[in-house]
DRENDO-1510 file (C-alpha; in Angstrom, 1 decimal, always signed):
<recs>
REC; n; res; u; v; w
REC; 1; UNK; -26.8; +16.6; -7.3 .
REC; 2; UNK; -24.2; +15.9; -9.9 .
REC; 3; UNK; -21.3; +17.5; -11.7 .
REC; 4; UNK; -22.5; +18.3; -15.3 .
REC; 5; UNK; -19.4; +16.6; -16.4 .
REC; 6; UNK; -20.9; +13.4; -15.0 .
REC; 7; UNK; -24.5; +13.7; -16.5 .
REC; 8; UNK; -23.5; +12.3; -20.0 .
REC; 9; UNK; -22.2; +9.0; -18.3 .
REC; 10; UNK; -25.2; +8.9; -16.0 .
REC; 11; UNK; -27.7; +9.2; -18.9 .
REC; 12; UNK; -25.8; +6.6; -21.0 .
REC; 13; UNK; -26.1; +4.1; -18.1 .
REC; 14; UNK; -30.0; +4.6; -18.0 .
REC; 15; UNK; -30.2; +7.5; -15.4 .
REC; 16; UNK; -33.5; +9.2; -16.0 .
REC; 17; UNK; -33.8; +11.4; -12.8 .
REC; 18; UNK; -33.6; +15.2; -13.0 .
REC; 19; UNK; -30.1; +16.3; -12.2 .
REC; 20; UNK; -29.1; +19.5; -10.0 .
REC; 21; UNK; -25.8; +20.5; -11.3 .
REC; 22; UNK; -23.0; +21.2; -8.7 .
REC; 23; UNK; -19.3; +22.1; -9.1 .
REC; 24; UNK; -16.3; +23.3; -7.1 .
REC; 25; UNK; -17.3; +25.7; -4.4 .
REC; 26; UNK; -21.2; +25.1; -4.5 .
REC; 27; UNK; -22.5; +24.5; -1.0 .
REC; 28; UNK; -25.6; +22.3; -0.3 .
REC; 29; UNK; -27.0; +23.3; +2.9 .
REC; 30; UNK; -28.7; +20.4; +4.9 .
REC; 31; UNK; -30.3; +22.8; +7.4 .
REC; 32; UNK; -27.3; +24.0; +9.1 .
REC; 33; UNK; -25.0; +21.4; +7.8 .
REC; 34; UNK; -23.2; +23.0; +4.8 .
REC; 35; UNK; -21.6; +20.6; +2.5 .
REC; 36; UNK; -18.9; +21.9; +0.1 .
REC; 37; UNK; -18.5; +20.5; -3.3 .
REC; 38; UNK; -15.0; +19.9; -4.5 .
REC; 39; UNK; -14.4; +18.9; -8.2 .
REC; 40; UNK; -12.5; +15.4; -8.2 .
REC; 41; UNK; -12.3; +14.3; -11.9 .
REC; 42; UNK; -10.2; +11.3; -13.0 .
REC; 43; UNK; -12.0; +8.3; -11.8 .
REC; 44; UNK; -14.8; +9.5; -13.9 .
REC; 45; UNK; -15.0; +12.9; -15.6 .
REC; 46; UNK; -17.6; +14.4; -13.1 .
REC; 47; UNK; -16.2; +12.9; -9.8 .
REC; 48; UNK; -16.8; +15.0; -6.8 .
REC; 49; UNK; -15.9; +14.9; -3.2 .
REC; 50; UNK; -18.1; +16.4; -0.6 .
REC; 51; UNK; -16.6; +18.3; +2.4 .
REC; 52; UNK; -18.6; +18.3; +5.7 .
REC; 53; UNK; -16.5; +20.8; +7.6 .
REC; 54; UNK; -18.8; +20.7; +10.7 .
REC; 55; UNK; -18.2; +17.2; +11.1 .
REC; 56; UNK; -14.6; +17.2; +9.7 .
REC; 57; UNK; -15.3; +14.5; +7.1 .
REC; 58; UNK; -14.6; +14.2; +3.4 .
REC; 59; UNK; -17.0; +11.9; +1.5 .
REC; 60; UNK; -14.7; +11.0; -1.5 .
REC; 61; UNK; -16.8; +8.6; -3.6 .
REC; 62; UNK; -14.5; +6.1; -5.4 .
REC; 63; UNK; -11.5; +8.3; -5.7 .
REC; 64; UNK; -9.9; +7.9; -2.2 .
REC; 65; UNK; -10.2; +4.3; -0.9 .
REC; 66; UNK; -8.0; +1.4; +0.3 .
REC; 67; UNK; -9.8; -1.1; -1.9 .
REC; 68; UNK; -9.2; -1.4; -5.9 .
REC; 69; UNK; -9.7; +1.8; -7.7 .
REC; 70; UNK; -11.2; +1.3; -11.3 .
REC; 71; UNK; -9.0; +3.3; -13.6 .
REC; 72; UNK; -9.9; +1.5; -16.9 .
REC; 73; UNK; -12.3; +2.3; -19.7 .
REC; 74; UNK; -12.9; +5.2; -21.8 .
REC; 75; UNK; -13.9; +7.7; -19.2 .
REC; 76; UNK; -11.1; +7.2; -16.9 .
REC; 77; UNK; -8.0; +9.5; -16.6 .
REC; 78; UNK; -5.1; +8.7; -14.4 .
REC; 79; UNK; -3.3; +12.0; -14.8 .
REC; 80; UNK; -6.5; +14.0; -14.0 .
REC; 81; UNK; -6.9; +11.7; -11.1 .
REC; 82; UNK; -3.4; +12.7; -9.7 .
REC; 83; UNK; -4.1; +16.5; -10.5 .
REC; 84; UNK; -7.5; +16.1; -8.4 .
REC; 85; UNK; -5.9; +14.4; -5.5 .
REC; 86; UNK; -3.1; +17.1; -5.6 .
REC; 87; UNK; -5.8; +19.8; -5.5 .
REC; 88; UNK; -7.2; +18.2; -2.3 .
REC; 89; UNK; -4.2; +19.8; -0.5 .
REC; 90; UNK; -6.1; +23.0; -0.6 .
REC; 91; UNK; -8.3; +21.5; +2.1 .
REC; 92; UNK; -5.8; +20.0; +4.1 .
REC; 93; UNK; -6.4; +20.2; +7.9 .
REC; 94; UNK; -10.2; +20.7; +7.2 .
REC; 95; UNK; -11.1; +17.0; +7.5 .
REC; 96; UNK; -9.9; +14.1; +9.8 .
REC; 97; UNK; -11.8; +11.2; +8.3 .
REC; 98; UNK; -12.6; +10.2; +4.6 .
REC; 99; UNK; -15.6; +8.1; +3.8 .
REC; 100; UNK; -15.3; +6.4; +0.5 .
REC; 101; UNK; -17.9; +4.2; -1.3 .
REC; 102; UNK; -15.7; +1.1; -1.2 .
REC; 103; UNK; -13.1; -0.6; +0.8 .
REC; 104; UNK; -12.3; +0.0; +4.4 .
REC; 105; UNK; -14.5; +2.7; +6.3 .
REC; 106; UNK; -13.2; +5.3; +7.3 .
REC; 107; UNK; -9.9; +6.0; +5.9 .
REC; 108; UNK; -7.5; +8.8; +6.7 .
REC; 109; UNK; -6.1; +12.0; +4.9 .
REC; 110; UNK; -2.7; +10.2; +5.0 .
REC; 111; UNK; -3.9; +7.9; +2.3 .
REC; 112; UNK; -4.3; +10.8; -0.3 .
REC; 113; UNK; -0.4; +11.3; -0.7 .
REC; 114; UNK; +0.0; +7.3; -0.9 .
REC; 115; UNK; -2.6; +7.3; -3.7 .
REC; 116; UNK; -0.9; +10.1; -5.5 .
REC; 117; UNK; +2.5; +8.4; -5.3 .
REC; 118; UNK; +1.2; +5.0; -6.3 .
REC; 119; UNK; -0.7; +6.6; -9.4 .
REC; 120; UNK; +2.6; +8.5; -10.5 .
REC; 121; UNK; +4.7; +5.3; -10.4 .
REC; 122; UNK; +1.9; +3.8; -12.7 .
REC; 123; UNK; +2.1; +6.8; -15.0 .
REC; 124; UNK; +6.0; +6.9; -15.0 .
REC; 125; UNK; +6.1; +3.3; -15.7 .
REC; 126; UNK; +7.8; +2.3; -12.4 .
REC; 127; UNK; +5.1; +0.3; -11.0 .
REC; 128; UNK; +4.8; -3.5; -11.6 .
REC; 129; UNK; +1.3; -4.9; -12.5 .
REC; 130; UNK; -0.3; -8.2; -13.1 .
REC; 131; UNK; -2.9; -9.1; -15.6 .
REC; 132; UNK; -6.3; -10.0; -14.0 .
REC; 133; UNK; -9.7; -10.7; -15.5 .
REC; 134; UNK; -12.4; -8.4; -14.3 .
REC; 135; UNK; -16.0; -8.8; -15.8 .
REC; 136; UNK; -14.4; -10.4; -19.0 .
REC; 137; UNK; -11.9; -7.7; -19.3 .
REC; 138; UNK; -8.2; -8.0; -19.3 .
REC; 139; UNK; -6.9; -5.2; -17.0 .
REC; 140; UNK; -3.7; -4.6; -15.2 .
REC; 141; UNK; -3.8; -4.6; -11.3 .
REC; 142; UNK; -1.2; -2.5; -9.7 .
REC; 143; UNK; -1.4; -3.5; -6.0 .
REC; 144; UNK; +0.1; -1.4; -3.4 .
REC; 145; UNK; +0.2; -1.9; +0.4 .
REC; 146; UNK; -2.4; +1.0; +0.7 .
REC; 147; UNK; -4.7; +0.3; -2.3 .
REC; 148; UNK; -4.9; -1.2; -5.9 .
REC; 149; UNK; -5.4; +0.5; -9.2 .
REC; 150; UNK; -7.0; -1.5; -12.0 .
REC; 151; UNK; -5.9; +0.0; -15.2 .
REC; 152; UNK; -5.8; -0.6; -19.1 .
REC; 153; UNK; -3.2; -2.9; -20.2 .
REC; 154; UNK; +0.0; -1.2; -20.7 .
REC; 155; UNK; +1.3; -0.8; -24.4 .
REC; 156; UNK; +4.0; -3.3; -25.3 .
</recs>
């Protein structure tokens, strides 16, 4: 299962398996356990979150986490990331826990507005970052108390 917006990236990284496309509002039924798909672009073009309302859990992928969120590279979009996190407010009160792919497990819904605030500070030029080397790339780390964002180096 994958967003059609993610398939090109998946294929360019060697993915060969068949893809079942999913998008906002689709439901995957695991035999009495429905999982609602939420489009969540920004970290990648086809990022999705999966809401398990029965268990009140949101599976966020890489977008919501307390670790370092990769936001550098051609397919990242910090503005769309903020829009996606703001869109999650439609689902407020429908989940109590968030399970990301990285960092501390679980995290809680109150992390979402903190991530929005931090990303907006970066976009507005109000956040202070430091240069770090990541896999041979010079990127800018914006470290907040709740998470870090690894972004392109700012223009001078």
